[in-house]
C-alpha positions, 0 to 999 in steps of 0.5 A, a space after each residue: 701041600 707041595 704034592 698038591 701044588 704039583 698036581 694042580 700045576 700039572 693039571 693046569 698044563 694039560 688043560 692048557 694044552 688041550 685047549 690050545 687053538 690051532 687057528 688062534 694060538 698056533 697058526 699066527 706063529 707058524 704064519 709069521 715065523 715058518 711059513 715065510 720059508 715053508 710054502 709053495 714047491 720051494 719049501 725046504 723038504 716040501 714041508 708046507 706050513 701054511 695050512 694044517 693039512 700041510 703040517 699033517 702031510 709032513 716032509 719028504 726027501 724028494 726035490 721038486 727042482 732036481 734034474 731027472 730023466 723021468 718025471 716025478 709023481 705029483 704031490 700037490 696039496 689038497 689034490 694028489 692025496 688025502 690021507 696019511 697012507 696016500 701021502 706016505 706012498 708018495 714019499 712023505 713022512 710025519 714031522 709030528 710023529 711021537 718019539 717018547 714025548 718028542 718029535 722032529 718039529 719039537 727037536 728042531 725048535 728046541 735046538 735053535 733055543 740051545 744054539 740061537 747063533 747063525 754062523 756062516 751062510 744060509 740058503 734053504 733052497 740050496 743047502 743040504 738039509 737032509 730032510 731027516 725022516 726020523 730022530 736018528 737021522 735028525 740027531 746025526 744031522 744036528 750033531 754035524 750042524 748044531 746051528 741049523 735049528 729052526 727057524 733056519 738061519 734067522 733069530 730064534 722064536 721069542 720065549 712066549 711063541 716057543 712055549 706055545 708051540 712046544 706045548 701044542 706039540 706035546 698035546 693032542 694035535 688037532 685042528 679047530 672045527 670049521 664053521 659053515 659059511 654062507 656062499 656068496 651070491 656071486 659064487 653061486 651065479 658063476 658056478 651055475 654059469 660054468 656048469 650049464 650043459 649047453 655045448 656053448 657053455 661047456 666050451 666056454 667054461 673049459 677055456 675059462 677054467 684053463 685060464 683061471 685055474 691058478 688064480 686066487 679068485 675074489 668075489 665082490 661079496 665075499 672076504 675069502 679067496 677061492 680056487 676054480 677046480 674040476 671035480 668028479 662030484 657036485 660037492 667038490 670033494 673029489 678033485 680031478 688029478 690030471 697033471 695039467 689043466 687041459 688033460 682029459 679027466 675021462 669022466 664027467 666033471 663039475 666046476 666048483 670054487 674051492 675056498 682057500 684055507 692056506 695062508 696067503 703068500 705073495 709069491 703065488 697070490 694072483 687075484 682075479 676079481 669076479 662080480 656081476 659085471 664080469 659075468 655079463 662080460 663073459 656072456 658078451 664075449 663068449 655066448 652072444 657072438 656067432 662062433 667060427 664053427 658050430 660048437 663042439 667039445 675040443 679034443 684032449 689030444 695033447 698035440 691039440 689041447 696044449 695049444 689053445 689057438 687050435 683047441 679053441 679055434 671055434 671061439 672067435 679069436 677077438 673074444 679070446 684076446 679081449 678076455 685076456 686083455 680084460 685082465 692082462 696084468 694077471 695073465 702076464 703075472 701067471 708066467 712070472 709067478 706061476 707054477 714054478 715058484 722058483 722061476 729059472 725056467 721062465 727067468 734066465 731067458 728075460 732081461 732084468 727090466 723091460 716094458 710091455 705093450 699090447 696090440 689093439 685087437 682091432 689092428 691085430 691082423 693075426 686075429 682080424 684075418 680069420 684064416 691066418 691063425 689056422 693056416 699057421 697052426 703048425 708054425 705055432 705048435 708048442 713043445 708042451 705037447 710032448 708033456 712032462 714026460 718029454 723024450 731026449 729025442 723030442 729035444 731035436 725039435 728045438 731046430 724044427 721050432 726055429 724053422 717054424 719061427 722063420 716061416 711064421 715071421 714071414 707069413 706074418 710080414 706078408 699079412 701086415 703088407 696085405 693090410 697096408 702094414 698099419 703099424 702106428 701108434 693107434 695100433 697099440 691098445 690103450 688099456 683098461 683104465 686109460 688116463 688113470 693111475 692104474 692103467 695097464 697098457 704098459 706093464 713093467 717086468 723086473 727080473 730079481 734073478 730067480 724071481 720076478 714081478 710085474 707092475 702096471 705102468 712104466 717103472 724105472 729108467 728107459 729099458 734096454 728092450 721093449 716088447 709088443 704082444 699080440 694075441 698069438 703071443 699072449 696065448 702061447 706065453 700063457 700055455 707054454 709057461 703056465 697051463 702046460 708047464 709041468 713042474 714035476 716034469 723031466 728035465 727034457 720038458 723044462 729044457 724045451 719050455 726054456 728054449 721055446 721061451 727064447 722064440 717068445 721073447 724075441 717074437 715080442 721084441 720083433 713086434 716092437 721093432 716093427 714100429 721103428 724104420 726098417 733100416 734101424 731094426 737089425 742094428 738095435 736088435 744086434 745091440 740086445 744080443 752081443 757075442 760072437 755065438 749069439 747070431 747062431 742061437 737067435 732067430 729074427 726075421 725083420 720085415 721089409 715093411 715100412 713103418 709109419 713112425 720115423 723115430 729112434 729107440 728112445 723117441 718111439 718108447 716115449 711116444 708110446 708112453 704119451 699115447 697110452 697116457 702112461 707117466 714116466 717114473 718121477 725118480 728113475 726116468 729123469 731128464 734133468 742132469 742138474 740134480 742137487 743133493 739136499 742139505 737136510 732130509 726132513 721131508 719126502 721130497 728131500 728123500 726122493 730128490 736124493 734117490 733121483 740123483 743117485 739113480 740118474 748119475 748111477 752113482 753106486 759104483 762101489 755098491 756094485 761090488 756087492 751086486 749078486 744074485 742074492 743082493 738085488 732086491 732091498 726094502 728100505 724104510 726111512 724114519 722121518 719125524 712125522 712119517 715113515 716112507 718105504 721104497 724098494 731098491 732094485 738092482 737091474 743087472 746087465 746082460 750082454 745077452 740072454 740067449 744062453 741057458 748056462 754060464 750066466 755070469 759070463 754075459 754079465 757087465 757090472 759096470 752097466 748095472 742100473 739101480 732103480 728106486 720104487 715107492 712101495 714094494 717090488 717083488 715077493 723075495 726081499 734080499 735085505 731090509 734097510 732101516 734109516 732114522 732121519 738123523 742118519 739119512 745123510 750118512 746113509 746116502 754117503 755110504 751108498 755113494 762112497 764108502 762101503 764095507 760090511 761093518 758100516 753097511 750093518 748100521 742100516 742093513 738088517 742082517 739075518 743075525 740082527 736080534 731084532 730081525 723079526 720085529 723089522 720083518 713084521 713092520 714091513 709085512 704089516 705095512 705091506 698088508 695095510 697098503 694093499 690088503 687084497 693083493 698083499 701076501 706074506 713075503 718069502 725069506 728063502 732068498 734073504 741075504 745068505 751070509 750072517 755077519 759077525 755079531 759085533 757087526 750085526 748088532 751095533 744098532 740093534 737097540 735103536 732099530 727095536 725102538 723104532 718099531 715100538 
């Protein structure tokens, strides 16, 4: 009887293993507990678990972000290889390879069950993970690092999740059969448009592709997201493998929309909507107008193709600018969230908070004057023309770009003088939804150390700087940091892009300063760039043109907000100094009144002792009796200057840091979660303003050691998905606060937190 029972149990287990569904049983666990760190280029060991294909591809010891003299071979999932042999040639190895009924992935999961504690600090993007390629290496690694099982630096999977994953890993690993789906009518219409053989359509298709290749396209009649790809076959099965989107494919190509099957992660989720109105708009902008020249296929020569101002000079510049303004939030987001994922290249060159406005196309004389851009092609050249294999000698051209910058400024200043220097508020763009809540005339950019976010409207307090972007600046921002940025490129390439971004930042700031009286411009600019060496590293050429506006900096910014009907932030942009604390915290108004007081008075002086590059983006949940409120705490760190690449810490001034509180979610990489029950709200605010220490913080701050961490994470993630189902995606935990607090500190209020999520 016992033997029969054992046989039955064994057969049941095998049957269960054989019938586990990757899509229904396994993928949800990977998404909630693994993809939160293993997605994009910054995945530890490049192990991407956001798709079955990424799991099968495996891991590698190659680092994307290491310094290198020669460029690395691209290893983009779904593009650069398609089978085991090809991935092995690129340095990848399986984490599922069977070693006597076990494998690397299983061993890491089992190790976490054995040693669930998180001792010390955890930073997956910086730690030496060794990326073990076989069990021998893994045994050595876990012997030296016994608390480094998976999930790395977070609580272990619960028993049910663990058993399911182990059972699947011990079975015949395979993906579910994918069912054919009916194509959306909009998708068919756009593919037809992009693949027309008429020369005007072919040039238009190339321009659109180069601007949308990173987007997650949402058709109005489909629930899925798609990527626009170039392919050598009509079915879309042979993708073009060029390093950047304007490289020569060398054969006939087709444009296809490829369904995104990977899990959507927020840090790379840049949505672009396509529908019948958008197709009509494309025809209005590109097909109907008379072009500057008879249409011809643009050159693929990198010196031309890398600069869209020259490559697409045949298309009216006004059409190109309006195309970008139609979705300007998307385009600014691409250089903030673009191909780098880990964004120091684009981000240590910008301030922690600033606002951006845009030139009205009718008053952007760089495009209204049909000769100006062509006369300045040499001055507007991009360092991306050298490609990802830039030579050390190319770095010398950094100085050439300074000379080009001065020439361009002088020419543009003369241009505006020629047109009576019409620099007034009506020369600014009013946005796509003028007078409405989601208008994009003003955008807020937040930097969160090595990530950043872009938001419609004027968030936060009065920013230290502001930009005005015109067409040539917008196009070069996109091509320098997105279309022409090779994440696999060498260090020289990244250095050139980083230094060129200095020019682009100052150009945006200079455009804004032209709206101020000419006698105030240099003084304000100097206040943005402090330090004795700074003046040698920045190139600013203020014009002698008069502005029609006689205001100081703050007055000008506020007039721009009024002109574009952009409301001030009702929590952080406060004029009234007589803010009183609430005695009770029962309503949203009570909470926001207190946040307002903290932000206005900048009371969190002691909290700034904790301010660091790993402690400045925090999601807060206030549990009131009748509702739950979510806010993001954003710490904006003060830089005396952002003109230097290195030694950033030396230019920080913690006494001038500011805190912003924004309703909802900001950014993709939370550094901390906070949970506050209604009865404890007063204590929490007292803590922020007065007595701060780690022991007291742990009552509200959910440390990575908290036993209920995953329940808290799930709540915030679900709330984000519910609040914005189209734009949301999984948050990334690679940059969660590194230090694991002692158990006595971290678990004190774990039981109460758990109750709140049930």
